[in-house]
Each structure stands twice: as C-alpha cells, then as structure tokens.
C-alpha positions in Angstrom: 0.0 0.0 0.0 2.9 2.4 0.9 4.5 1.7 -2.5 1.2 2.4 -4.3 0.9 5.7 -2.4 4.4 6.7 -3.3 3.8 5.8 -7.0 0.6 7.8 -7.1 2.4 10.8 -5.4 5.2 10.6 -8.0 2.7 10.5 -10.9 0.9 13.5 -9.6 4.2 15.4 -9.2 5.2 14.5 -12.8 1.9 15.6 -14.2 2.2 18.9 -12.3 5.7 19.5 -13.6 4.5 18.7 -17.2 1.6 21.1 -16.9 3.9 23.8 -15.5 6.4 23.2 -18.3 3.7 23.4 -21.0 2.4 26.6 -19.4 5.9 28.1 -19.4 6.4 27.5 -23.1 5.5 30.4 -25.4 2.7 29.6 -27.9 3.0 31.1 -31.4 -0.5 32.6 -32.1 -1.0 34.1 -35.6 -3.6 36.6 -36.5 -6.2 35.2 -38.9 -9.0 37.7 -38.4 -10.4 39.5 -41.5 -11.2 43.2 -42.1 -10.1 46.3 -40.3 -11.3 47.8 -37.0 -11.4 44.3 -35.4 -10.7 43.6 -31.8 -7.4 42.1 -30.5 -9.1 40.3 -27.5 -11.5 38.4 -29.7 -10.2 34.9 -29.6 -11.8 34.0 -33.0 -9.3 36.3 -34.7 -6.3 34.1 -33.7 -5.2 30.6 -34.6 -6.4 27.9 -32.2 -9.2 30.5 -31.3 -7.0 31.8 -28.4 -6.1 35.4 -27.8 -2.4 35.7 -26.9 -1.4 36.2 -23.3 1.6 37.2 -21.3 3.6 34.1 -22.3 2.6 34.0 -26.0 4.1 35.3 -29.3 1.6 37.4 -31.3 2.4 37.1 -35.0 1.0 39.1 -37.9 1.3 38.0 -41.5 -1.2 40.2 -43.3 -2.0 43.9 -43.4 -4.7 44.8 -40.8 -5.9 47.6 -38.4 -6.6 46.2 -34.9 -8.3 47.8 -31.9 -6.6 47.0 -28.6 -9.4 47.9 -26.3 -8.1 46.7 -22.9 -4.7 46.5 -21.2 -3.0 43.6 -22.9 0.3 41.8 -22.3 2.2 39.5 -24.7 5.7 38.1 -24.9 6.6 38.9 -28.5 5.1 41.1 -31.2 6.2 39.8 -34.6 5.3 41.8 -37.8 6.2 39.7 -40.8 7.5 40.8 -44.2 5.7 43.1 -46.6 2.7 44.1 -44.4 1.4 47.1 -42.4 -0.1 46.6 -39.0 -1.9 49.5 -37.4 -2.8 49.4 -33.7 -5.5 51.6 -32.2 -4.6 51.2 -28.5 -7.3 52.4 -26.1 -5.2 51.8 -23.0 -1.8 49.9 -23.0 -0.2 47.1 -24.9 2.8 45.5 -23.0 5.3 43.5 -25.0 8.1 41.4 -23.4 6.8 41.0 -19.9 8.8 37.7 -19.4 12.5 37.2 -20.1 12.8 36.6 -23.8 14.8 37.5 -26.9 14.0 40.4 -29.2 10.5 41.3 -28.2 9.2 43.5 -31.1 10.3 42.4 -34.5 9.5 44.4 -37.6 10.7 42.4 -40.6 10.6 44.5 -43.8 7.2 45.7 -42.6 5.5 48.7 -41.0 4.1 49.0 -37.5 1.8 52.0 -36.8 0.9 53.0 -33.3 -2.1 55.2 -34.0 -3.1 55.8 -30.4 -2.6 54.8 -26.8 0.6 53.4 -25.2 3.0 50.6 -26.3 5.4 49.4 -23.6 8.4 47.3 -25.0 10.8 45.6 -22.5 13.5 43.0 -22.8 15.3 41.9 -19.7 17.9 39.8 -21.5 20.9 41.1 -23.5 18.7 41.5 -26.5 17.0 44.2 -28.6 13.7 45.5 -27.3 12.7 46.6 -30.8 14.5 45.0 -33.7 14.3 46.0 -37.4 14.8 43.0 -39.7 14.9 42.1 -43.4 15.1 44.7 -46.1 13.8 47.6 -44.0 11.4 48.0 -41.2 9.4 51.1 -40.2 7.8 52.3 -37.0 5.2 55.2 -37.2 4.1 56.8 -34.0 1.0 59.1 -34.4 0.3 62.3 -32.6 -1.1 61.4 -29.2 0.5 58.0 -29.1 3.4 56.9 -26.8 6.0 54.3 -27.2 8.1 53.3 -24.1 11.2 51.2 -24.8 13.4 49.8 -22.0 15.6 46.8 -21.3 19.1 45.9 -22.3 19.0 47.6 -25.7 16.5 49.9 -27.4 15.9 50.1 -31.1 18.4 48.3 -33.2 18.7 46.0 -36.2 19.5 42.4 -36.9 23.0 42.0 -38.3 21.7 41.2 -41.8 19.0 43.9 -41.9 19.4 46.7 -44.5 17.7 49.7 -42.8 15.3 50.9 -40.2 13.0 54.0 -40.2 11.3 55.7 -37.2 8.7 58.4 -38.0 7.5 60.1 -34.8 4.6 62.5 -34.4 4.0 61.5 -30.7 6.3 60.5 -27.8 9.1 58.0 -27.8 10.7 57.3 -24.3 13.9 55.3 -23.9 14.1 53.8 -20.5 17.1 52.1 -18.9 19.1 50.3 -21.6 22.0 49.4 -19.3 24.7 51.5 -21.0 23.6 50.3 -24.5 22.3 52.4 -27.3 18.8 53.9 -27.5 18.7 53.7 -31.3 21.5 51.9 -33.2 21.8 50.1 -36.6 24.6 47.7 -37.2 27.1 47.3 -40.0 26.0 48.9 -43.3 22.4 49.5 -42.3 20.7 52.8 -43.1 19.0 54.6 -40.3 16.2 57.2 -40.9 14.7 59.1 -37.9 12.2 61.9 -38.5 11.1 63.6 -35.3 8.2 65.9 -36.4 7.0 69.2 -35.1 5.6 69.0 -31.5 6.9 65.4 -31.3 9.3 64.3 -28.5 12.1 61.7 -28.3 13.5 61.2 -24.8 16.8 59.3 -25.0 17.3 59.1 -21.3 21.1 58.5 -20.7 21.5 56.4 -23.9 22.3 57.6 -27.4 21.5 57.4 -31.1 24.5 55.8 -32.8 25.4 54.6 -36.3 28.3 52.5 -37.5 31.2 54.1 -39.3 30.5 51.7 -42.2 26.9 52.7 -42.5 26.0 53.6 -46.1 23.7 56.5 -45.0 21.9 57.9 -42.0 19.3 60.7 -41.9 18.3 62.3 -38.6 15.8 65.2 -39.0 14.5 66.9 -35.9 11.7 69.4 -36.1 10.5 68.6 -32.6 12.3 68.0 -29.2 15.0 65.5 -28.5 16.2 65.2 -24.9 19.3 63.5 -23.4 20.1 63.2 -19.6 23.4 61.4 -19.8 27.0 62.6 -19.7 28.2 61.1 -23.0 27.3 61.7 -26.6 23.6 61.7 -27.2 23.9 61.5 -31.0 26.9 59.9 -32.7 26.7 59.9 -36.4 30.0 58.3 -37.3 30.3 58.5 -41.1 30.6 61.2 -43.7 27.8 60.1 -45.9 25.0 60.9 -43.5 23.0 64.0 -42.6 21.9 65.5 -39.3 19.4 68.3 -39.6 18.1 70.1 -36.5 15.2 72.5 -37.1 13.8 72.0 -33.6 15.2 71.6 -30.1 17.9 69.6 -28.4 17.8 69.5 -24.6 20.9 68.0 -23.0 23.1 68.1 -20.0 26.6 68.2 -21.5 27.8 70.2 -24.5 29.5 67.0 -25.8 26.2 65.1 -25.9 25.5 65.7 -29.6 28.9 64.8 -31.0 28.9 63.9 -34.7 32.2 62.1 -35.0 33.7 62.7 -38.4 30.5 64.0 -39.8 31.2 67.4 -41.2 29.3 68.6 -44.2 26.3 66.6 -43.3 25.4 68.5 -40.2 22.9 71.4 -40.5 21.9 73.0 -37.2 19.2 75.6 -37.6 17.5 74.9 -34.3 18.0 75.7 -30.6 20.2 73.7 -28.3 18.7 74.0 -24.8 21.8 73.3 -22.8 21.4 74.5 -19.2 21.4 78.3 -18.7 20.5 79.1 -22.3 19.9 82.9 -22.5 19.5 85.2 -25.4 20.4 88.9 -25.2 18.0 90.9 -27.3 20.4 93.9 -27.2 17.6 96.3 -26.3 15.6 95.5 -29.4 12.2 93.8 -29.8 13.6 91.1 -32.1 15.6 88.0 -31.2 17.3 85.6 -33.6 16.5 81.9 -33.1 18.1 80.9 -36.5 15.9 79.0 -39.0 13.8 77.3 -36.5 10.6 75.9 -38.0 7.5 77.9 -37.0 6.3 77.6 -33.4 3.8 79.6 -31.3 5.6 81.2 -28.4 4.0 82.4 -25.2 4.8 84.6 -22.2 2.9 84.4 -19.0 0.6 81.8 -20.5 -0.5 83.9 -23.5 0.6 83.3 -27.1 2.2 86.5 -28.4 4.1 85.5 -31.6 5.1 82.8 -34.0 8.8 82.4 -35.1 9.2 83.2 -38.7 10.9 81.3 -41.5 14.0 83.6 -41.2 14.4 82.7 -37.5 13.3 86.0 -36.0 10.9 86.4 -33.2 9.1 89.7 -32.6 8.7 90.5 -28.8 6.8 93.7 -29.3 3.5 92.5 -27.9 4.9 90.0 -25.4 4.0 92.3 -22.4 7.3 92.0 -20.6 7.0 94.0 -17.3 10.4 95.7 -17.6 13.5 96.0 -19.8 16.1 94.0 -17.9 14.7 90.5 -17.5 15.5 87.7 -17.7 12.0 86.8 -19.1 10.9 83.2 -19.9 9.3 82.6 -23.2 7.9 79.1 -23.9 6.5 76.8 -26.5 4.4 74.2 -25.0 3.0 72.0 -27.8 5.2 69.1 -26.6 3.3 66.5 -24.6 4.8 66.3 -21.1 7.5 68.9 -21.8 7.8 72.7 -22.1 10.6 74.3 -24.0 11.7 77.5 -22.3 14.2 80.2 -23.3 15.5 83.1 -21.1 15.5 86.5 -22.8 17.3 89.5 -21.4 17.7 93.1 -22.4 14.5 93.3 -24.3 12.9 96.5 -25.7 11.5 98.9 -23.1 7.7 99.2 -23.1 5.9 102.3 -22.1 3.9 102.6 -18.9 0.1 103.0 -19.1 -1.0 106.5 -18.1 -3.4 104.7 -15.8 -2.4 102.5 -12.9 -4.0 99.3 -14.0 -4.4 97.0 -10.9 -6.0 94.0 -12.7 -7.4 92.9 -16.0 -9.3 89.6 -16.1 -11.6 87.6 -18.3 -13.8 84.6 -17.6 -16.5 82.4 -19.2 -20.1 83.0 -18.0 -22.7 81.0 -19.8 -22.5 81.7 -23.5 -20.7 85.0 -23.0 -17.2 86.1 -21.8 -17.0 88.8 -19.0 -14.0 91.2 -18.9 -13.3 93.2 -15.8 -10.5 95.7 -15.1 -9.6 97.9 -12.1 -7.5 101.1 -12.1 -6.0 102.6 -8.9 -5.6 106.0 -10.5 -6.1 107.7 -14.0 -4.4 110.6 -15.7 -6.2 112.3 -18.7 -7.9 109.0 -19.5 -10.4 109.5 -22.3 -11.5 105.9 -22.9 -10.6 102.2 -23.2 -11.0 100.4 -26.5 -11.7 96.7 -25.9 -10.0 94.6 -28.5 -10.3 90.9 -29.3 -8.3 88.3 -31.3 -8.8 84.6 -32.1 -5.1 83.9 -32.8 -3.3 86.2 -30.3 -1.8 88.4 -33.0 -4.6 90.1 -35.1 -6.9 92.2 -33.0 -10.3 93.9 -33.8 -12.1 96.6 -31.8 -15.2 95.5 -30.0 -16.3 98.4 -27.8 -15.4 101.9 -26.5 -15.6 102.2 -22.7 -15.5 105.8 -21.4 -12.7 106.5 -18.9 -12.8 108.8 -15.8 -10.4 111.5 -16.9 -8.1 112.2 -14.0 -8.9 110.5 -10.7 -6.9 109.2 -7.7 -9.5 106.7 -6.6 -10.2 103.1 -7.5 -12.3 102.6 -10.7 -13.9 99.3 -11.8 -14.9 98.6 -15.5 -16.8 95.7 -17.1 -17.5 94.6 -20.6 -19.5 91.5 -21.8 -18.6 89.8 -25.1 -21.9 88.2 -26.1 -20.5 86.2 -29.1 -17.1 84.8 -28.2 -15.1 82.3 -30.1 -13.7 79.0 -28.6 -10.5 80.9 -27.6 -10.4 84.6 -27.3 -7.5 86.9 -26.6 -8.4 90.4 -25.2 -6.5 93.6 -24.6 -7.2 97.2 -23.7 -6.1 100.2 -25.7 -6.1 103.1 -23.3 -6.5 106.5 -25.1 -5.7 109.9 -23.6 -7.6 113.1 -24.4 -4.7 114.2 -26.6 -4.9 111.0 -28.7 -1.9 109.2 -27.2 -2.5 105.5 -26.5 -1.0 102.5 -24.8 -1.8 98.8 -24.8 -2.5 96.6 -21.8 -1.4 93.0 -21.2 -3.4 90.2 -23.0 -5.8 88.0 -21.2 -7.1 84.7 -22.6 -10.5 83.0 -22.2 -10.8 79.4 -23.4 -14.3 77.9 -23.7 -15.0 74.2 -23.4 -17.0 73.8 -26.6 -17.9 70.6 -28.5 -15.3 69.5 -31.0 -15.6 68.0 -34.5 -14.9 64.3 -35.0 -13.9 62.3 -38.1 -13.6 58.7 -39.2 -11.4 57.8 -42.1 -11.7 54.5 -44.0 -10.6 52.2 -45.4 -7.1 51.9 -43.9 -5.0 50.9 -45.7 -6.5 52.6 -48.7 -5.9 51.9 -52.4 -7.5 54.6 -54.4 -10.3 56.7 -52.7 -10.2 57.6 -49.0 -13.7 58.2 -47.5 -14.1 60.7 -44.7 -17.1 60.8 -42.3 -16.9 64.2 -40.7 -19.2 65.2 -37.7 -19.3 69.0 -37.6 -20.5 71.1 -34.7 -21.5 73.9 -37.1 -21.5 75.0 -40.7 -17.9 75.7 -41.7 -15.2 75.6 -44.3 -13.0 72.5 -44.1 -9.5 72.1 -45.5 -8.5 68.5 -46.1 -4.9 67.8 -46.9 -2.5 64.9 -47.2 1.2 65.3 -46.2 4.1 62.9 -46.4 6.3 62.0 -43.4 8.6 64.9 -44.0 5.7 67.4 -43.6 5.4 68.1 -47.4 1.8 68.9 -48.5 0.8 66.6 -51.4 -2.9 67.0 -51.7 -5.2 69.9 -50.6 -9.0 70.0 -51.0 -11.4 72.7 -49.7 -15.0 71.7 -48.9 -18.0 73.1 -47.1 -19.1 71.1 -44.0 -22.6 71.5 -42.6 -23.6 71.0 -39.0 -24.0 67.3 -38.4 -22.9 64.4 -40.6 -20.8 65.0 -43.7 -19.3 62.5 -46.3 -16.2 63.5 -48.3 -13.8 61.7 -50.5 -10.1 62.2 -51.3 -8.6 60.7 -54.5 -5.3 59.1 -53.6 -4.8 57.0 -56.7 -1.8 59.1 -57.9 0.1 58.8 -54.6 2.9 56.3 -54.3 2.4 53.5 -51.8 3.5 54.5 -48.3 2.6 56.2 -45.1 0.9 59.6 -45.0 -0.7 62.0 -42.5 -4.3 63.2 -43.3 -5.1 66.6 -41.7 -8.6 68.1 -41.4 -8.6 71.8 -40.5 -11.7 73.9 -39.9 -10.0 76.8 -38.3 -11.4 75.8 -34.8 -10.8 72.1 -34.9 -7.8 70.2 -36.1 -7.8 66.4 -36.7 -4.8 64.4 -37.8 -4.6 60.7 -38.6 -2.0 58.4 -40.2 -3.1 56.4 -43.2 -1.4 53.7 -45.3 -1.6 53.9 -49.1 -1.3 50.6 -50.9 
C-alpha cells in the first residue's frame, strides 16, 4: 500500500511539472481575423481560437488595423515581411513581460501606433525593438506613446538593410544598461524623423550609427532630450545627414557629437543646454536661427510665431520691464515645455493709468471682462480689442474713462458672441490721442469638437471621410508625407451634423501619410497607409 501511495504521489508530481512546463512555453499565435477595425481580444481572430497572453508570441502575416481595447500583455510582437499593422490602442499594450529574446520584430514591414501606449521591455541582453529584413518602419502618431526599455532599445538584426522611425507622438527610452537607445549595425541605413511637436526622450542612452553605415538621416523638427553625460547623438560617417530644425535639450555640450560627420550637419535649431539665455540687445527682435514655426507664449499667453527667417518679434509680449530675464515658452510638446530666457528686451511704455487688474472669464454663453484702475491721468476711454489667434486684434467696444482721478475705478465689458479661444487687450487712449496697450488675457471655452472617421485603412484609391461637424464651416482636407510636405489639398463646405467627403489618392505612391482636417477651430490628424 505504501509503494502504491508513493507511486501515485510521483505520478501527480510528474503531471504537475509537465503542466507547468507546458504553461511556461510560449505559444505562437498568428492573427487570422479578417477586415479592419477588429478587436485584439476576440479569440476568434487568432489561430487555435485563443487570444495571446503574457507568455505568447503574437504574429501578424497580413495587413490589418486592430483595436486593442483593454490593457494587454504578450511576450513577443512579430510583424512579418511586406505588411502594415496599425494598432489603435485604447489603454496599454505591453510586450516582453517575461524574459525573452528580441520582443518586437518588424521584418521589412510597417508598424503604426495610432493611439494609446506601447510598452516594450526586454530583460535579456537582446534588442527590445528590432528591425529585420530589407527595411522596417515604426510610425508613432500624434497622441500615441512608445516606451522602450531593457538591455537595448531600437536596433537591427545583423543582416538587416535599414530601419525607419517616423515620430509624431512621444518615444521614451528607459534604462538600456549602457547600451544604445537607437542603433543600426554594419552597413544598415537609419532614418529618424522627429516631427514638429513630437518628443524623443533618449534618457542616458544615445543614437548611434556604425562608421561603415551607407547613409543615416536624422531630421529633428521637434524636441530630443538627453540626460546622460556622454554623446547623445553619434553619427560616425561622412555620408550621413543630421538636420536640427527644432530643439535639443541635453546636460553636457558633448552630448551631440557627430564624430567625423562634417558637411552633413545642419543645425538651424536651438540647443537648450542649461542656462540658455538670449540677449536681445535692447531690441524687440531676437534671432533663433531658422527654427521651424512655433507659437511662443509669455505668462501663458501666445504672443508671436517664429518666422521662417528665424526672427521672433517680442513687441506684444507684455514684458514687465526691460532688464529681465524673461521666460518665453513653446508648450505643444506633450509632457514637456521648451523655455528660453530672454534678457535686455525692448522697453515698453507705462500706461497713463495705474491698472491694478485685467481679467476675463467664461459666464454662460458670454465672456466677461473686468479691469480695475487705482488712478487715472487724462484717461479719455478704453477700447476693448479681441483676437482669435493672439496676434490680429479687432475693436469690440469703447468704454468711457474717468479722466483724472486718484480713486479706484472698476470697469466691465461682456462679449456676447465669443469664439472658442479669445484673446483680449485694452487700448487706453488719452484726451490728446496718445494710446497704450495693456497685457493680453485669454479666455478658453469648453465647446464641442468636431470628429472624423477615415476608411478604409490601408487605402488603395479613394479615402472616405465621415466628418461630424458642430457647425456650418469651411473645411480644408490635406495629405502630407512623413517629412511634412503637403501633397494634396481640398477645400469643402461642411454642414452641421454628418458629412461624407472623398479624397482621391490614386496618384500617390504606396507609403505612409498623414491626413489633416482643419476647420479653423478644430484640427484632426490621422496616419493612413496607401497601398
């Protein structure tokens, strides 16, 4: 009886170990669902009718758009050759939760992160995100985030030809244990395009290419940050190009070494090393080189846009005095604000009235402006002015002043028909006709926004656009390539409610593009794939 008991115990232990071993093995689950806009978690869309879990490899062999509607974890994400996979992530997709080899593999294919967050982690001495075959591409749309950490970041298999990263959103490089954030081996070509308002945070790692690489292109129109003490960007061959039309934010001045790259470096941007300060020399203009156009603000109010020639007009910035330093910012970067200190700016005249406060607030369907003066000297009237872009102002109303008084005076004006965002200022006018401008106040209203659905994706010839408009308005539809070049523009009239429009893309080469819908008040952008 004792021997029988020991035998039964041994068999039970063996079965338990076999079950554990089976559970520990990664299953290869291939997508076999049809159509676009389908759901990742639907088991019927995968081989063996099982949705992949934390210990499984998710494999795609055909072009598809998939909705990841819940927080999901898989071991490997494998995008096979010649296809495009677009992921609409509502929450988070985690790849590489368990110790494994290269966890995201793009083999001569395109992976589009259209929304949400993709977390990629490898805890072995392997690549977290690996380009394979004859060229892989990662596209990150505006509003999407890709977090990469582990032993290594983005790199290539030894026999891969090239890799391309097109970023409109956020790419964060976590701890890569002294390895490179983005690196391609041997003769591989690396293309990185960081678009306007996009962010690449390198952490303490770097972007590096081999000295034998045939070509490398790094174009920055957004923000690239580096917190390490070594070189953040090392382009180590003479056949590559490094173009900065945006911002580099780094700790050490050696962080953006280019090795023996000479003629290929074009730096038209701003390097935000600590203590960056621009002396305006007593003028109202500062030179920020050929920086691509950004809206700059002071004290939370947009006052100017940098021009194509690299000049920035500070005339209406409302600086309180001449000396400074004053902080001007551009804040279109998600999770980051670019700031520059400006000193010795042009002197601005003092208002002939002592303006204690000037405020604006939303009240129902109207905006209410109030201002208080402590004293007034020869004050004839105030002209209330409004703008919808922070630069071009129109007169709304004349409010009579109190002449000369040494007591507190309170004024109010109600704007009955405000826009979504309104900028207001006061022009104070003396009896002799002299005038001065006040500071600018901004009132933003929480109004309904337009919405749009684009289909099909990928598209072959005609792109259909279902546009839900909150009012009758003029709509500009455009298609731009990944460098920001406008290829197609179409102007249509949208009515309040549902609208159906088409864009003919038949003459566009196959590739990845950005579709932009601009009504003046609402701006909608979405990545599309052209077959």
